[in-house]
Phi, psi and omega in degrees: 000162186282358178300315183295316179297314181296319180295319178295323177295321177297317182296313182292321177297322179295318179293323177297320177295326176298317179297314180297317179299322178294321177299313182297319181296332182255022181294343178247010180276121182298130176078005182287143178245124182292162181231154175239142175270125178255136183245159175219147178281161183235133176235145176290142181271105178231146183277329189268343188285134175276163183300325183284346184255359184283136175243127180294153180248021174129203183222161174217171180275109182284329180175158174247113189249124178279148181255105184271050176275160182290131173272163177296146179255125178240148185275154178224181179257006182255120181302326183273009165277121188231130177250146175262125174259098182121202181280164174118162179226148169293140178259118186244152182229137173227099183055038179091344177281124187262134172223172187227149184207157171253359179275114184255034178271099185243164174203173178267135174270183186295340180263005177087005177282147176273112188232161174262190185292340177265012180063027172275138188267133177290138181249159180178197180265127179284163177255145176284177181297335178271004179088359180284140180277128180257102183277086179238206177297132180303140179233167176292124183282134184218137170274095186287168184299324181289346177273348181287337181231128179262122182290151179289156177230127179286146177305128179094000184243006180288159177231146175085357180274179181283343177205163176233136182101216183234149176227131178227128178236121180229164169247124179259124184295121182293340181270004181294146179284158176289147181233159175248112183293132178211137180219137181284167181283165177113161181289330173258103190293146175260091185261118180281137176301338179281354184265358178213161181269312184218158175216154175211160183236157180218129176277127178237163185233139176270185187291344177261001179089008176289136179271138176229149179255117175261117180262134181245129180248127179253126183237124175281113189283333181083001178297312173224165181302333183250020184262130178225155174243141179245121175246153179221157164217170183234131178055030176074012181249160181292142175233082182241017179291161184297329183265001184267119179220139342287174181211193184280351180255327183242110184274168169262130181271125181238131180232135178253152177274185184289349176264005179082011180262153177302132180250306179220153172232117184054038176083356180259133183297140179272130177229151178296147177226075185301328183298326180261002179069027182205218181229163172241144002278159172263153183270116178287129180247131177229124186237123175276095183295330178295322177293318179299317179297318180296319179298329179274358179072035181227165178289151180305147177294337181085005179276168179301129181220135004286155177268124185234143174194171178257139176254124182250132182256025180305132179092355177286133185227167172231090178245168178276056177231168178295154177299136179210141173264110186268332178209141181206093184224157174205164190260005180270164176197161178277176177290157181212154177258148180296122181255339181173181181236146173237144180232124179274170181292343176272006177085002179285126180260122181247139171276136179252125189247160185293343179268011177087001182266164174230156178209137180291134174265324181168185179223120180292158176242158173240158179234142175232157183230145176295326180228082182298336178289350175275354178292150178259123178281130181243012180083170181065031182060034183235150171231156174233155181291145174226173177294334181283325181288333187084169181283149183282151167261118186246128179197179180289150177305144180086357180267132178057233183268004179284142180282176175266165179246155180228123180279163182057038181203156174227153176269121180286165174302143179269017179289128174262103185300321180299313180297320182294321179293324176294318177298324180296317178297317181299313181292329176296318178293321177299319180297317179295320180294319178293325175297323181292323178295322177294318179298317180296317178297322178297319179295321179296315179297323178296323177297318180295319181296328184275001178295140179251000000 
């Protein structure tokens, strides 16, 4: 009789409405993935019935399948709001228990861990003290206490950068007149403007992060058309000690060729040095900081002395143009406090410090599954691995089939409200139609009962 078919239709339509209602309820849930109810027909199992004589006995719910399509990405004001563009799931840890999510609303807890609203910790590759990413087993990412303060680095002692020391590139006007260098006696030198052609300054840092100003004076010596002398001092005081090079008494000799390019430095031919991002030879600089402090009438800074680094003049030219300082960089810096975090599309999390420096904190990982529909949803925007989903492939964002990440953004729910409302109307009509089959069967049975 049609009671069984109608009843199964009512049950499946009711479950379909439950699925639709859950989709609608989560239309504003970040990272939510909508689901569809799949149905299958049901036949009685009989040995004698032929295919042409079989009558179905209704329908059942074959499965509820989530749709892992990309949701819209909207921007936010929180750096730790992270959206995934493409495949993949955030890998989260709770006391070692791993779960996965597409909801990227994170923040820092009191211990510096990157956590979501359920206090699940984001996992990834940690960074070493030098900022290098160690791609080993994923760990819970944490902004540790030593990352809150960035230690100072003396000029010439950095590691891993594109250069070490200082680089200054200027253009010296080839039409400048020759000058006779002269400096008066005393700890505060009396340098006449008539004794040099051009000057420029560079801020350098000692081992404690104290800033010092190294002033460079360029004097056209007149020995040859392309000959110049370079004199220096630090913090406006004389540097004429035996160990101080260069200084106000002993210049560096610079010679340019007929094309305006550096030819020799202190008599040694200049050659390109692409590996160091400059030229060879470099000028060795040695500064007696204790002497500088004494000249200023103050107690020693207490930093490492002498302070040594190399000065590179790559890009310095002698053209018939006005004097210009085209580049002035060095690799030292003072101490700094953590001011914020930046996250790249490759998942690398960088600390941003008050001294203008950055340092890697770590790199988040994403996980992908061969069968994401095999994941078990446990609520709270989380899924866990099952035997049906298969084991996850875990790697950095942008690797293989894993998507990239976007900071200051979240992935919205992929629920299409218009589509869901249309589905709701359809299932409502299905429910009414199944009710009608039960009503019709009841009327037929009533007719049979009333036979005389």
